[in-house]
C-alpha positions as CSV (number, residue, x, y, z in Angstrom):
1,M,-202.1,105.7,268.5
2,A,-202.4,102.1,269.7
3,L,-205.8,101.6,267.9
4,I,-204.1,103.0,264.4
5,V,-201.3,101.3,264.9
6,I,-203.8,97.6,265.6
7,E,-205.9,98.3,262.9
8,L,-202.5,98.5,260.5
9,I,-201.3,94.9,262.0
10,L,-205.0,93.9,261.4
11,V,-205.0,95.2,257.7
12,Y,-201.7,93.3,256.9
13,V,-203.0,90.0,258.8
14,Y,-206.5,90.0,257.3
15,H,-205.2,90.4,254.1
16,I,-202.7,87.8,254.0
17,N,-205.3,85.4,255.8
18,P,-208.2,84.5,253.6
19,G,-209.9,81.6,254.4
20,V,-213.4,81.5,254.3
21,N,-215.9,79.2,255.9
22,F,-219.7,79.1,256.0
23,P,-220.9,76.9,258.4
24,F,-224.6,77.3,258.0
25,L,-224.7,77.5,254.4
26,H,-222.9,73.7,254.8
27,G,-225.3,72.2,257.0
28,S,-223.4,73.1,260.4
29,Q,-226.3,74.8,262.7
30,N,-224.9,76.8,265.3
31,P,-227.1,76.3,268.3
32,R,-227.6,80.2,268.8
33,G,-229.5,80.2,265.4
34,P,-228.8,80.8,262.0
35,F,-228.3,84.7,262.6
36,L,-226.7,87.1,265.1
37,N,-228.2,86.5,268.1
38,P,-226.3,87.8,271.3
39,I,-227.2,86.2,274.3
40,G,-226.9,87.4,277.6
41,S,-228.1,90.8,279.7
42,Y,-227.8,94.3,278.6
43,P,-229.7,97.3,278.7
44,S,-233.3,97.3,277.3
45,L,-235.1,100.3,274.9
46,P,-238.3,100.2,274.2
47,S,-238.6,99.3,269.8
48,P,-239.4,102.3,268.3
49,V,-240.8,100.3,265.5
50,S,-243.6,98.7,263.9
51,A,-243.1,95.2,263.4
52,Q,-246.7,95.1,261.7
53,L,-245.6,97.7,259.1
54,L,-242.3,95.9,258.5
55,E,-244.2,93.0,257.5
56,L,-246.3,95.1,254.5
57,Y,-243.1,96.4,253.4
58,Y,-241.9,92.4,252.6
59,N,-245.2,91.9,251.7
60,F,-244.8,94.9,249.0
61,T,-241.7,93.9,247.7
62,Y,-241.8,90.0,247.9
63,N,-241.7,88.4,244.7
64,P,-243.2,84.8,245.2
65,S,-241.5,83.9,241.6
66,L,-238.1,84.2,242.7
67,N,-238.4,83.9,246.7
68,L,-236.7,87.3,246.6
69,V,-237.2,90.5,247.7
70,S,-236.5,93.4,245.5
71,S,-234.4,96.2,246.3
72,K,-236.8,99.0,247.0
73,P,-240.8,99.1,246.0
74,Y,-241.4,99.1,242.4
75,S,-238.4,98.3,241.3
76,D,-237.3,95.1,239.2
77,V,-233.6,94.9,240.6
78,Y,-232.8,92.3,243.3
79,S,-229.7,92.5,245.4
80,L,-228.4,89.4,246.8
81,Q,-227.0,91.0,249.3
82,D,-229.9,93.0,250.4
83,N,-231.8,89.3,250.5
84,L,-229.1,87.9,252.8
85,L,-230.4,91.2,254.8
86,T,-234.0,90.2,254.3
87,A,-233.9,86.4,255.3
88,A,-232.3,87.4,258.7
89,A,-234.9,90.5,258.9
90,L,-237.8,87.7,258.5
91,Y,-236.2,85.3,260.7
92,Y,-236.6,87.8,263.5
93,L,-240.2,88.9,262.3
94,N,-240.6,84.8,262.9
95,D,-242.1,85.1,259.0
96,S,-241.4,81.5,257.4
97,R,-240.2,82.9,254.1
98,W,-237.2,83.7,255.5
99,L,-236.0,80.2,254.8
100,K,-237.4,80.6,250.5
101,V,-235.1,83.8,250.7
102,M,-231.9,82.0,252.3
103,N,-232.2,78.8,249.9
104,A,-232.7,81.2,246.7
105,I,-229.5,82.7,247.6
106,K,-227.0,80.9,249.0
107,D,-224.9,78.9,246.4
108,N,-224.3,82.8,244.7
109,L,-223.0,84.4,248.3
110,T,-219.3,85.7,248.3
111,P,-217.1,86.9,251.2
112,S,-218.8,89.8,252.9
113,P,-218.4,92.4,255.7
114,F,-222.3,91.2,256.0
115,L,-221.8,87.8,256.7
116,V,-221.3,88.5,260.6
117,L,-224.7,88.8,260.6
118,L,-225.4,85.3,259.5
119,N,-223.8,84.2,263.2
120,D,-220.6,82.8,261.6
121,S,-217.1,85.0,261.9
122,S,-214.8,82.1,260.5
123,F,-214.1,83.7,257.4
124,G,-210.8,86.0,257.1
125,W,-211.5,89.8,256.9
126,N,-210.0,90.1,253.5
127,F,-212.2,92.8,251.4
128,T,-211.8,95.2,248.7
129,C,-214.0,98.1,248.0
130,P,-217.2,96.9,246.5
131,E,-218.5,96.6,242.8
132,V,-222.0,95.5,241.4
133,E,-222.4,93.3,238.8
134,Y,-226.1,93.3,236.9
135,V,-227.5,90.6,235.1
136,K,-230.7,90.3,233.3
137,E,-232.9,87.4,234.1
138,G,-236.0,88.1,232.1
139,P,-238.2,91.0,233.3
140,Y,-235.9,90.9,236.4
141,V,-232.1,92.4,237.0
142,L,-230.1,90.6,239.9
143,A,-227.7,92.6,241.4
144,Y,-224.1,90.6,243.0
145,V,-222.0,92.6,245.0
146,S,-218.7,91.4,245.2
147,Y,-216.6,92.6,248.2
148,V,-213.3,90.1,246.8
149,N,-213.2,91.5,242.9
150,G,-212.1,94.8,243.4
151,S,-209.1,96.8,242.7
152,E,-208.6,99.0,246.0
153,P,-208.0,97.3,249.5
154,L,-211.5,98.0,251.7
155,E,-210.5,100.5,254.1
156,W,-213.0,99.6,256.9
157,Y,-211.5,102.2,259.4
158,D,-213.1,105.1,257.4
159,F,-216.7,104.1,257.4
160,P,-218.8,104.0,260.4
161,N,-220.9,100.8,259.0
162,Y,-217.7,98.8,258.6
163,S,-216.0,99.7,261.4
164,F,-219.3,98.5,263.4
165,L,-219.5,95.1,261.3
166,F,-215.5,94.9,261.9
167,A,-216.4,95.4,265.8
168,I,-219.1,92.8,265.5
169,Y,-216.7,90.3,263.5
170,E,-213.8,91.0,266.6
171,A,-216.1,90.4,269.2
172,E,-217.9,87.1,267.9
173,R,-213.9,85.4,267.2
174,G,-213.6,86.7,271.5
175,H,-211.4,90.0,270.9
176,V,-214.0,92.0,272.5
177,N,-211.8,94.3,274.4
178,L,-210.5,95.4,270.4
179,A,-214.1,95.4,269.4
180,Q,-215.2,97.8,272.2
181,Q,-212.1,100.0,271.2
182,V,-213.4,100.0,267.6
183,F,-217.1,100.8,268.6
184,S,-215.9,103.6,270.8
185,K,-213.2,105.2,268.3
186,V,-216.2,105.3,265.3
187,I,-218.6,107.2,267.8
188,A,-215.7,109.2,268.7
189,D,-214.8,110.3,265.7
190,Y,-218.2,110.5,264.1
191,W,-221.1,111.0,266.0
192,T,-222.7,114.3,265.8
193,G,-225.7,113.7,268.0
194,Y,-228.1,112.9,265.7
195,G,-226.1,110.4,263.6
196,F,-223.4,109.8,261.3
197,K,-223.0,112.4,258.7
198,G,-222.1,111.0,254.5
199,Q,-220.2,111.9,252.2
200,K,-222.8,114.3,250.3
201,G,-224.1,116.0,253.8
202,Y,-227.1,113.8,254.7
203,Y,-226.8,111.5,257.6
204,S,-226.9,107.6,256.5
205,S,-229.6,105.7,258.6
206,S,-228.2,102.4,258.0
207,D,-225.5,103.7,260.2
208,L,-227.8,104.0,263.6
209,A,-229.1,100.0,262.1
210,L,-225.4,98.8,262.4
211,T,-224.7,101.1,265.7
212,I,-227.7,99.4,268.0
213,I,-226.5,96.1,266.3
214,A,-222.8,96.1,267.1
215,W,-224.2,97.6,270.8
216,K,-226.2,94.8,271.8
217,V,-223.4,92.1,270.3
218,L,-220.9,94.3,273.1
219,A,-223.2,94.9,275.5
220,S,-224.0,90.9,275.8
221,Y,-220.1,90.8,276.7
222,N,-219.7,93.7,278.5
223,Q,-222.8,95.2,280.1
224,T,-220.6,97.7,282.2
225,F,-219.3,98.9,278.7
226,A,-222.7,99.3,277.2
227,D,-223.8,101.1,280.0
228,R,-221.8,104.1,278.9
229,Y,-222.8,105.0,275.9
230,L,-226.9,104.1,276.9
231,P,-227.3,107.9,276.8
232,I,-226.4,108.0,273.0
233,M,-228.5,104.9,272.2
234,K,-231.4,106.6,273.6
235,S,-230.9,109.4,270.9
236,V,-230.1,106.6,268.0
237,Y,-233.3,105.0,268.9
238,N,-235.3,108.5,268.8
239,V,-233.9,109.4,265.9
240,S,-234.7,106.1,264.4
241,S,-238.3,106.4,265.4
242,K,-238.5,109.1,262.7
243,L,-237.6,107.1,259.7
244,Q,-240.0,104.3,258.8
245,S,-242.3,105.3,256.3
246,P,-245.4,104.9,256.3
247,I,-245.6,101.5,253.5
248,G,-243.2,100.0,256.4
249,G,-239.8,100.8,255.1
250,F,-237.3,102.8,256.0
251,F,-235.1,106.1,254.6
252,S,-232.1,105.8,253.4
253,E,-230.9,109.2,254.4
254,Y,-232.0,112.4,256.5
255,E,-231.0,115.7,257.2
256,V,-231.5,117.7,260.5
257,V,-233.3,120.9,260.2
258,N,-233.6,123.1,263.1
259,G,-233.3,120.0,265.2
260,T,-236.0,118.5,263.3
261,I,-235.5,115.1,261.5
262,V,-236.3,115.0,258.1
263,P,-236.0,111.8,256.0
264,V,-234.9,111.7,252.4
265,G,-233.8,109.5,249.9
266,D,-235.3,105.9,248.7
267,V,-237.1,103.7,251.3
268,N,-235.4,100.6,250.5
269,T,-234.8,97.0,251.3
270,E,-231.4,97.2,252.7
271,T,-232.0,99.7,255.6
272,T,-235.1,98.2,256.6
273,S,-233.4,95.1,257.0
274,L,-231.0,96.6,258.8
275,F,-233.0,98.7,261.6
276,T,-235.4,95.3,261.8
277,I,-232.4,93.1,262.8
278,A,-231.4,95.6,264.9
279,F,-234.5,96.0,266.7
280,L,-235.9,93.1,267.2
281,M,-232.4,90.7,267.8
282,G,-231.6,89.3,271.1
283,N,-233.4,89.5,273.9
284,G,-232.5,92.7,276.2
285,T,-233.5,92.9,279.7
286,S,-233.0,96.5,281.5
């Protein structure tokens, strides 16, 4: 009940305080780097991904004439939100193309929950349900995702992915206890032992990646809290290890058949970039 009251208060506060400021985009470099990079000590788990395969995926989807990565293989659609995540992923891969991608999108970025991955939490949490505008540019299609122009407020607390992003946001603003409460509530309400089921009955792969990112951030503030969730995180890592495709990207969804993880859906850039960030960011020590 207490957390529900806190949520209602926060919805009110952040909807009347929509200030937005992106220091990285205006030349003010955070000393911890341009992207989220938790520091400190947290439990280390072996990364189940192949960085070599990840590079293969980005080589396959990168368009040097646009300095953008397509939304999925063989697609002519280029999403700015996907490329924000791609810039971070390439940065963690030590791939210099991250800066080319960042420069290609920075003038068109708008407020989004995913901006917490830009290592900046100075904006107000004031979002509506996402709306996508597709703009034809020659042979390509650019997808602009807006979280500020919709007619319905984003009820982030009903979705594991946005809740994890909110937990990161609050932790980076110094509200660690609240961030821990949000993380704990999502795990308690939605974790099935295999992941987080979506509306269509399949499990969402990206929710696993955001679980890892949020856990690493919270662990950098409170290792005791992180240790409590280590058994669940081992399961998250194990399920995630089944989702990387032979071309390097990650499947967007999966199902569980008689205890076996079966990938379904597309291999796409958003999911792949979130997993790249999740497994390569930070330097955990056991």
